[in-house]
Each structure stands twice: as structure tokens, then as C-alpha cells.
N, C-alpha and C positions, 0 to 999 in steps of 0.2 A: 237786612233786617230779619228775613225769614230764618237764616242760619243762626243768628243771635237768639231768636225766640226759641228755636229748637234746642239749642244748648242750655237755655234757661229752664226748659221744661222736661228735658230728657236726661235720665240718669246715664252716666258715662263712666266706664272703667278704663284706666290706662295701666299697662304693664311695661316697665322699662327693664331691660336686661343688659348687663355689660360684663364681658370677660374677653379681653383682647386675644387670649390664647385659643379661643374657639372660633368656629365659623358657623354663623356670622358672629362677629365680635361684639356687636351691639344691635339691639332692635327695640322698636316701640310697637306695641299692640294697642290699638284704640278700639274699644267695643261699646256700642250704644245698647241700651236695653232692648231695642227692637231687633237686635242681632246684627245690624249693619256695623261695619268697622273698617279699619285700615291697618296695614302692616308695612313698616318701613325698616329695613335692615342695612347695616354697613359691614363690610368685611373686617375681620380681625387684623390687627397690625402684624400678628405672627401667623396668619393663616397661610397654609401651603396651597399651591395651585391644585386645581382639580386633577383627576387622573389623566385628563386629556391635555394637561399642561397649560390650561387656561386659568388666568387669575380669577378668583371668585368675584362676582359682582354683587352689589346690593340688590334687594328686592323692594319694590315700591308698588303696592297693589291694594285694591279694595278687597274686603273679605266679608264672609257671612258666617256667623256663629249660630249653630242650630241647637235645639234642645237635645238632651237635658243639660248640656254644659251651660248654655246661656242663663237659665234660671238658677243653676247652682252658683255661678259666679256672683250674681247680684244678691242672692240670699246670704251668701257668706259675707259679702261686703257689709250688708246691713246688720248682720248679727255681730259684726266686729267694729261697730261704731264708725262705719264708712271708712275703715282701715286707719282710723285715727287711734292707733294702739301702739304699745311698745312691742314690736314684733321680733326684734333681734334677740337671739339667745346669747347671753353673755357668760353663762356658767359653764358652757360646754366648748371645748376646743375642737372646732370642726374645720377641715380644710376649705380653702376658698374655692367656691364653685361658681361664683359670679355675683355681682351686685344686682339686687332685685328691688324694684320699687313698685309698690301697688298704690294706685291713686283712685279715689272715687270722687265724683262730683255730680250732684243732682239737686233737685228742688228740696229734698229732705235732708241735705247736709253734704259735707265734704271732709276729706281726710286723706292722709297718706302715711305710709311707713316704708322704711328702707332696711334691708337685711341681707345677710349672706345665708343664714340658716335660722329657722325659728322652731322653738319647741312646740308651737301651736300647729298641730297636724292638719287642721282645716286650712290654715294659710298655706302650708306646704302643699296641700292638695291643689289649691288654686294655682300655685306656681307651677307645679308639675303638669297640670292640664294646659296651662298657657305655653309652657315650654314645648309641650307636645304639638300644639297648634303651630308654633314657630318652626318646629322640626319638619312638619308636613310642608309648609311653605318653602323652606329651604330645599326639601326634596324635589319640589316642583321645579325650582331653578335648576337643580342638578339634572333632572330628567330632560329638561329642554336642551341643556348643553350636550348631554349624551345622545339625544335623538339627532342632533345636528352633526356631532363630531365623532361619536363612538357608539354606533347602534348595537354592536356586539356586546357592549357593556350593559345594555338596558335590562337584560334578563336578571342579572345579579343585583342590579340596583332596585328593580321592582320586587325581587324576592326579599331584599332587606326591608323594603317598605312594608311588605305584607307581614313580616315578622314583627316590625315595630307596631303595626296596627294591632296585632294579636296581643302584644304586651302592653298596649295602652301608651306607648311612647310616641305614637303618631295619632293625631285626632283631627276631625273636621276635614276629611279627605275631599269633600265637595269643592274646597277652595283650589284644588289643583286639577279639577275636571278637564279644563282645556288641554293641559299637557297629556293627561291620560287618554283622552279621546283622540288626540293626534297620533299617539303611538298605536292605539288599538286599530285605527283606520289605515295605517301605513303598511301596505303589503310587502314593502322591502325590509320590514322589521321581522326578526325571528318569530315564528308562530307562538312559541311558548311565552315570549315577552308580551305579545299582543293579548294572549289569554290572561296573563296576570293583570294587565291594564284593565281589561274588561271586568275581571273579578273585583278589582278595587273600585271601579265605577259602580258596580252592582251592589257594593257594600256587603258582600258575603264574607268579609273577613272581620270577625267580631273580636273585641278585646277579650282576653282570657280572664 
């Protein structure tokens, strides 16, 4: 009963992404207005094994979305009629980058839209931000695999994550704090990789 009441009174955004050629091939991001949420992904049907030769696995984890992203997401949803808008751009021929579904449900309304690419730059900003969150969570999975099976690869992986953070392609790094903390505390890991992990945890890598 309590869960049903919360769903009835709390605004909620869901983002669904599908592209079997990518890793992950599909995922769902659920975000409540208080910032709590959940992420669930599945490997792509054409996904290649990780560098360690291990088949990619899905991720199923609770997440927390912090400001300013949280406010931006719900502000855009409400300014776009709770995503009940025609969002697919039909006049431009754009390569397929993935099926994207934005859904909103709350006491003030509900709606959804599905698209590959939209001419609405605010909607594309929402999508880019949520893809960046998913990228971070996938990086967390990869870091855990490398920490167990290929510690020498951690420095390069963490350097790529730092670059992605600077470019805004990775966001909400706090969601992979356990993986970063484990690396930073492991004395058998290269010192430079441990330093990168500590820098990411400290949040001193700002988007450019």
C-alpha cells in the first residue's frame, strides 16, 4: 500500500534506450523526483566480449541522481507537457543511434514520446544527460571486471572515464563510488590508477 501511495504522489521519469549493436544493448533508467532511482541493463545481442574475454553482463542497481541534473530533468518534462509531445524529427534523415523513450508519470499528469532523434534540443539534452548516467554505470561494471581480472588495464580505463567526465559524457559519478573506493584502497593496484580513482571520488574532474 505504501509503495502504491508513493507512486501516486511522487513524480517519476523513465528513460528506455535500445540499440542491440551497443553495450549495453538496452537499459531502463527510473528516476523519482526525490532523486532515488534504479538502473537495469541488458547486453546487446551483437556486443563483443570485454577486453578480458568475459561476456558483458547486465547491471541491476539502485541509483541516486543529484542536482542540478535532477531538477533539470523534471523541469524539462513539465515544460514539454510531461513528454506528451511529438518528439521524433521526421524531416531530417539521421542515422539510427538508438530507440529512445521518455516517460513521465506524476500527480500533475503523464505522457511519453519515442524517437531516434529530435529537433527539440531540450529533449536531446535530457537524452544526452541520461545516456551519460548510463555510461557511468556501465563503466562501473567494467571497472569491477578489470579490478578482478586485469588490474593493469585499470589506469587506461580510469583515464578514459576522466576524459568522459571532462566532456560531460559521464555524469553522476557517485553511483559507482563502491567500485572506485575499492580500487583506491587496493595496494596491489598501480599507484597512478589509485590516484585517478581518488580524483574521481573527490569530484575534481569537472565537465568542460
